[in-house]
C-alpha positions as CSV (number, residue, x, y, z in Angstrom):
1,M,202.4,29.6,-36.9
2,Q,198.8,28.5,-36.2
3,R,199.0,25.9,-38.9
4,T,202.3,24.5,-37.4
5,S,200.8,24.2,-33.9
6,T,197.7,22.6,-35.2
7,F,199.7,20.0,-37.2
8,L,201.9,19.3,-34.1
9,Y,198.8,18.9,-31.9
10,F,197.3,16.5,-34.5
11,L,200.5,14.6,-34.7
12,L,200.8,14.3,-30.9
13,L,197.2,13.1,-30.8
14,V,197.8,10.4,-33.4
15,I,200.9,9.2,-31.5
16,V,199.1,9.0,-28.2
17,T,196.1,7.2,-29.7
18,L,198.3,4.6,-31.4
19,A,200.3,4.1,-28.2
20,C,197.1,3.6,-26.2
21,K,195.7,1.2,-28.8
22,G,198.9,-0.8,-28.7
23,A,199.0,-0.8,-24.9
24,G,195.5,-2.3,-24.7
25,A,195.9,-4.8,-27.5
26,G,195.9,-8.4,-26.5
27,G,193.4,-8.3,-23.7
28,A,194.1,-10.3,-20.5
29,E,196.5,-12.5,-22.4
30,G,198.9,-9.5,-22.6
31,A,199.2,-9.5,-18.8
32,K,202.4,-11.0,-17.5
33,P,203.1,-12.1,-13.9
34,Y,205.7,-10.1,-12.1
35,K,207.9,-11.9,-9.5
36,S,209.7,-10.0,-6.8
37,P,212.3,-12.4,-5.4
38,K,213.4,-9.7,-2.9
39,N,209.9,-9.3,-1.4
40,D,208.7,-12.9,-2.2
41,F,205.5,-12.1,-4.0
42,T,204.0,-12.6,-7.5
43,I,201.3,-10.5,-9.0
44,T,199.9,-10.0,-12.5
45,F,199.7,-6.4,-13.6
46,P,196.9,-5.8,-16.2
47,A,197.4,-5.9,-20.0
48,G,199.0,-2.8,-21.4
49,S,201.1,-2.3,-18.2
50,K,204.8,-2.1,-18.4
51,P,207.0,-4.0,-15.9
52,P,206.7,-2.3,-12.6
53,V,209.3,0.2,-11.3
54,A,210.4,-0.4,-7.7
55,Q,210.6,2.9,-5.8
56,P,212.1,2.8,-2.3
57,D,210.7,5.3,0.2
58,K,212.9,8.4,0.5
59,S,213.4,8.0,4.3
60,L,212.9,4.3,4.9
61,G,214.7,3.0,1.8
62,E,214.3,-0.7,1.2
63,Q,212.1,-1.2,4.2
64,D,209.3,0.5,2.4
65,V,209.2,-0.2,-1.4
66,T,206.4,0.5,-3.9
67,Y,206.2,-1.3,-7.2
68,I,204.3,0.9,-9.7
69,S,202.9,0.3,-13.2
70,A,200.1,1.8,-15.3
71,N,198.0,1.4,-18.3
72,T,195.1,3.4,-19.8
73,D,192.7,2.3,-17.1
74,G,194.8,3.5,-14.1
75,T,197.9,3.1,-11.9
76,Y,198.6,-0.2,-10.1
77,K,200.8,-0.4,-7.0
78,V,202.1,-3.0,-4.6
79,R,203.7,-1.5,-1.5
80,V,205.8,-3.7,0.7
81,I,206.5,-2.4,4.2
82,E,208.8,-4.3,6.6
83,T,207.6,-4.3,10.2
84,S,208.2,-6.2,13.3
85,S,204.7,-5.2,14.6
86,T,201.7,-7.4,14.6
87,P,198.0,-6.4,14.7
88,S,197.0,-6.1,18.4
89,S,193.6,-4.5,17.9
90,T,191.9,-3.7,14.6
91,M,193.7,-4.2,11.3
92,E,192.9,-0.5,10.4
93,T,194.6,0.8,13.5
94,F,197.6,-1.5,12.9
95,L,197.9,-0.3,9.3
96,I,197.7,3.4,10.3
97,G,200.6,2.6,12.7
98,V,202.8,1.4,9.8
99,G,201.8,4.3,7.5
100,V,198.9,2.8,5.5
101,F,195.9,5.1,5.3
102,A,192.5,4.5,3.8
103,P,191.4,6.9,1.0
104,S,189.0,9.7,1.7
105,E,185.3,8.9,2.3
106,A,186.3,5.3,2.3
107,T,184.2,2.2,2.7
108,T,186.5,0.0,4.7
109,K,186.1,-3.5,6.0
110,E,188.3,-6.0,7.8
111,T,188.5,-9.3,6.0
112,T,190.8,-12.2,5.1
113,F,192.6,-12.6,1.8
114,Q,194.0,-16.1,1.0
115,N,193.6,-17.0,4.7
116,M,195.6,-13.9,5.9
117,P,194.3,-10.9,7.9
118,A,193.4,-8.1,5.5
119,M,191.6,-4.8,5.1
120,E,189.8,-3.7,2.0
121,S,189.0,-0.1,1.3
122,R,187.4,1.9,-1.5
123,G,187.3,5.7,-1.7
124,W,189.0,8.6,-3.4
125,N,192.1,10.8,-3.0
126,M,193.4,14.0,-4.6
127,S,196.7,14.1,-6.6
128,N,199.1,16.6,-5.2
129,E,199.7,18.6,-8.4
130,V,200.8,22.2,-8.2
131,G,197.9,24.5,-8.8
132,G,195.2,22.0,-7.6
133,G,194.9,18.3,-7.7
134,T,192.8,15.8,-9.7
135,R,190.4,13.5,-7.9
136,F,191.0,9.8,-8.5
137,E,189.2,6.7,-7.2
138,V,191.1,4.2,-5.1
139,R,190.7,0.5,-4.3
140,L,193.1,-0.8,-1.7
141,L,193.8,-4.2,-0.2
142,A,196.3,-4.4,2.7
143,V,197.4,-7.9,3.7
144,K,199.5,-8.9,6.8
145,P,200.6,-12.5,6.5
146,P,201.2,-14.2,9.9
147,N,204.8,-14.9,10.7
148,V,206.1,-12.6,7.9
149,G,207.6,-9.3,8.9
150,K,205.9,-7.4,6.1
151,V,202.6,-5.7,5.1
152,F,201.6,-5.9,1.4
153,V,199.4,-3.1,0.1
154,I,197.8,-3.7,-3.3
155,K,196.3,-0.6,-4.8
156,M,194.6,0.7,-7.9
157,E,194.0,4.4,-8.7
158,T,191.9,5.5,-11.6
159,P,189.9,8.6,-12.7
160,K,186.7,6.5,-13.2
161,K,185.1,4.6,-10.3
162,E,183.6,1.9,-12.5
163,L,187.1,0.8,-13.6
164,L,187.8,-0.4,-10.0
165,E,185.4,-3.3,-10.5
166,T,186.3,-4.5,-14.0
167,K,187.5,-8.0,-14.6
168,A,191.1,-6.7,-15.2
169,A,191.0,-4.9,-11.8
170,N,189.7,-8.0,-10.0
171,D,192.3,-10.2,-11.7
172,F,195.0,-7.8,-10.6
173,F,194.0,-8.0,-6.9
174,N,193.2,-11.7,-7.0
175,S,196.6,-12.6,-8.7
176,F,198.6,-11.6,-5.7
177,K,200.4,-14.6,-4.2
178,L,203.1,-14.9,-1.6
179,G,206.1,-16.8,-2.7
180,T,207.6,-16.7,-6.1
181,S,207.4,-20.3,-7.1
């Protein structure tokens, strides 16, 4: 019995290792732009990521959709929230009003991104696993284009803080563009 479980563990380890090596192969040239015609944006998820899965919010449905993908470095998300509100005070207060919260112990600053009002935030969150969560580092960029009834939240979550600042992470955030053409 011990021999069988050791063999199965080894086999699983080999499969996971090969899958991870295959996912990372190709470097940045393995990254492919994703176009969302429904929400009118383009973004390039990092190499090794699969095409994102769109997950509508359980209560708001298509008015709050998150596009999710992952690779060995972390999880990448683009959340699109439809809103008729516009920022009347600070960007952070506006974002809280539409359901976007900065991570714990965050370093947050209001900024512009591609000439649009934005908020950048870095911090950490806990996963909500049963029996205790896992801490993961978070980098978030929320953008509110003028004259567009949507907020775009670009987010990366990873177990290692240094992965938030890699070239691949920066390329992911900087690749976000409104419009699909």
